[in-house]
C-alpha positions as protocol buffer text, in pm:
chain_id: "A"
residue {
  index: 1
  type: MET
  ca { x: 1013 y: 1164 z: -295 }
}
residue {
  index: 2
  type: ALA
  ca { x: 1039 y: 1013 z: -639 }
}
residue {
  index: 3
  type: VAL
  ca { x: 830 y: 1107 z: -940 }
}
residue {
  index: 4
  type: LEU
  ca { x: 702 y: 830 z: -1167 }
}
residue {
  index: 5
  type: THR
  ca { x: 565 y: 861 z: -1517 }
}
residue {
  index: 6
  type: ILE
  ca { x: 366 y: 589 z: -1684 }
}
residue {
  index: 7
  type: ARG
  ca { x: 341 y: 611 z: -2059 }
}
residue {
  index: 8
  type: ASP
  ca { x: 110 y: 443 z: -2308 }
}
residue {
  index: 9
  type: VAL
  ca { x: -176 y: 382 z: -2062 }
}
residue {
  index: 10
  type: PRO
  ca { x: -480 y: 281 z: -2273 }
}
residue {
  index: 11
  type: ASP
  ca { x: -765 y: 533 z: -2253 }
}
residue {
  index: 12
  type: ASN
  ca { x: -1009 y: 274 z: -2122 }
}
residue {
  index: 13
  type: VAL
  ca { x: -771 y: 180 z: -1841 }
}
residue {
  index: 14
  type: LYS
  ca { x: -725 y: 538 z: -1737 }
}
residue {
  index: 15
  type: ALA
  ca { x: -1103 y: 593 z: -1749 }
}
residue {
  index: 16
  type: ARG
  ca { x: -1173 y: 293 z: -1525 }
}
residue {
  index: 17
  type: LEU
  ca { x: -905 y: 396 z: -1276 }
}
residue {
  index: 18
  type: ALA
  ca { x: -1033 y: 756 z: -1273 }
}
residue {
  index: 19
  type: LEU
  ca { x: -1387 y: 631 z: -1210 }
}
residue {
  index: 20
  type: GLU
  ca { x: -1273 y: 411 z: -925 }
}
residue {
  index: 21
  type: ALA
  ca { x: -1073 y: 702 z: -779 }
}
residue {
  index: 22
  type: ARG
  ca { x: -1379 y: 929 z: -791 }
}
residue {
  index: 23
  type: GLU
  ca { x: -1598 y: 663 z: -634 }
}
residue {
  index: 24
  type: SER
  ca { x: -1351 y: 631 z: -347 }
}
residue {
  index: 25
  type: GLY
  ca { x: -1346 y: 1013 z: -305 }
}
residue {
  index: 26
  type: LYS
  ca { x: -984 y: 1048 z: -418 }
}
residue {
  index: 27
  type: SER
  ca { x: -792 y: 1214 z: -694 }
}
residue {
  index: 28
  type: LEU
  ca { x: -647 y: 980 z: -955 }
}
residue {
  index: 29
  type: GLN
  ca { x: -300 y: 1053 z: -821 }
}
residue {
  index: 30
  type: ALA
  ca { x: -393 y: 975 z: -462 }
}
residue {
  index: 31
  type: PHE
  ca { x: -575 y: 659 z: -571 }
}
residue {
  index: 32
  type: LEU
  ca { x: -279 y: 533 z: -777 }
}
residue {
  index: 33
  type: LEU
  ca { x: -38 y: 616 z: -492 }
}
residue {
  index: 34
  type: ASP
  ca { x: -250 y: 396 z: -265 }
}
residue {
  index: 35
  type: VAL
  ca { x: -240 y: 117 z: -524 }
}
residue {
  index: 36
  type: LEU
  ca { x: 142 y: 142 z: -543 }
}
residue {
  index: 37
  type: LYS
  ca { x: 173 y: 142 z: -165 }
}
residue {
  index: 38
  type: ARG
  ca { x: -46 y: -172 z: -136 }
}
residue {
  index: 39
  type: GLN
  ca { x: 161 y: -343 z: -402 }
}
residue {
  index: 40
  type: ALA
  ca { x: 481 y: -255 z: -217 }
}
residue {
  index: 41
  type: ASP
  ca { x: 337 y: -394 z: 106 }
}
residue {
  index: 42
  type: PHE
  ca { x: 231 y: -710 z: -74 }
}
residue {
  index: 43
  type: SER
  ca { x: 586 y: -748 z: -212 }
}
residue {
  index: 44
  type: ARG
  ca { x: 724 y: -710 z: 137 }
}
residue {
  index: 45
  type: ASN
  ca { x: 484 y: -979 z: 264 }
}
residue {
  index: 46
  type: ARG
  ca { x: 595 y: -1216 z: -11 }
}
residue {
  index: 47
  type: HIS
  ca { x: 958 y: -1158 z: 90 }
}
residue {
  index: 48
  type: LEU
  ca { x: 874 y: -1219 z: 454 }
}
residue {
  index: 49
  type: LEU
  ca { x: 703 y: -1549 z: 376 }
}
residue {
  index: 50
  type: LEU
  ca { x: 997 y: -1661 z: 159 }
}
residue {
  index: 51
  type: THR
  ca { x: 1237 y: -1577 z: 439 }
}
residue {
  index: 52
  type: ILE
  ca { x: 1030 y: -1776 z: 691 }
}
residue {
  index: 53
  type: SER
  ca { x: 1007 y: -2069 z: 450 }
}
residue {
  index: 54
  type: GLU
  ca { x: 1382 y: -2074 z: 388 }
}
residue {
  index: 55
  type: ASP
  ca { x: 1453 y: -2046 z: 758 }
}
residue {
  index: 56
  type: MET
  ca { x: 1223 y: -2339 z: 834 }
}
residue {
  index: 57
  type: GLU
  ca { x: 1387 y: -2551 z: 565 }
}
residue {
  index: 58
  type: LEU
  ca { x: 1733 y: -2479 z: 709 }
}
residue {
  index: 59
  type: ARG
  ca { x: 1623 y: -2562 z: 1065 }
}
residue {
  index: 60
  type: GLY
  ca { x: 1414 y: -2864 z: 980 }
}
residue {
  index: 61
  type: GLY
  ca { x: 1078 y: -2709 z: 1054 }
}
residue {
  index: 62
  type: ALA
  ca { x: 925 y: -2524 z: 1347 }
}
residue {
  index: 63
  type: GLY
  ca { x: 1001 y: -2658 z: 1690 }
}
residue {
  index: 64
  type: PRO
  ca { x: 781 y: -2634 z: 2000 }
}
residue {
  index: 65
  type: GLU
  ca { x: 947 y: -2302 z: 2095 }
}
residue {
  index: 66
  type: ALA
  ca { x: 856 y: -2136 z: 1762 }
}
residue {
  index: 67
  type: PRO
  ca { x: 619 y: -1840 z: 1784 }
}
residue {
  index: 68
  type: SER
  ca { x: 272 y: -1878 z: 1639 }
}
residue {
  index: 69
  type: ALA
  ca { x: 204 y: -1748 z: 1293 }
}
residue {
  index: 70
  type: ALA
  ca { x: -40 y: -1501 z: 1447 }
}
residue {
  index: 71
  type: ASP
  ca { x: 233 y: -1364 z: 1672 }
}
residue {
  index: 72
  type: VAL
  ca { x: 480 y: -1327 z: 1381 }
}
residue {
  index: 73
  type: ILE
  ca { x: 217 y: -1148 z: 1169 }
}
residue {
  index: 74
  type: ALA
  ca { x: 117 y: -918 z: 1460 }
}
residue {
  index: 75
  type: GLU
  ca { x: 483 y: -824 z: 1521 }
}
residue {
  index: 76
  type: GLU
  ca { x: 543 y: -753 z: 1150 }
}
residue {
  index: 77
  type: ARG
  ca { x: 227 y: -540 z: 1136 }
}
residue {
  index: 78
  type: ALA
  ca { x: 332 y: -348 z: 1445 }
}
residue {
  index: 79
  type: ARG
  ca { x: 678 y: -290 z: 1294 }
}
residue {
  index: 80
  type: ARG
  ca { x: 521 y: -175 z: 964 }
}
residue {
  index: 81
  type: ASP
  ca { x: 273 y: 56 z: 1142 }
}
residue {
  index: 82
  type: ALA
  ca { x: 557 y: 211 z: 1352 }
}
residue {
  index: 83
  type: GLN
  ca { x: 756 y: 262 z: 1032 }
}
residue {
  index: 84
  type: LEU
  ca { x: 458 y: 424 z: 854 }
}
residue {
  index: 85
  type: MET
  ca { x: 390 y: 649 z: 1150 }
}
residue {
  index: 86
  type: GLY
  ca { x: 756 y: 761 z: 1140 }
}
residue {
  index: 87
  type: ASP
  ca { x: 721 y: 836 z: 769 }
}
residue {
  index: 88
  type: ALA
  ca { x: 405 y: 1051 z: 815 }
}
């Protein structure tokens, strides 16, 4: 695993984050790691949506055989969950 260091964090920002971490029953490190993981997942979702959009533009839109958005999201979530379970 990588180690990250963040410099020049304003004291008031650190204090707010530490308070939020305590309120959620986590250490500051665990809380910030969760924040980073959520951001990484969000980034992956943006990439997925961009890929879908580009694919639809190239193919002239979704045809009648296209899967529903709910199915696509469910498949991606299942893939992500399987990946996370493998990482645990």
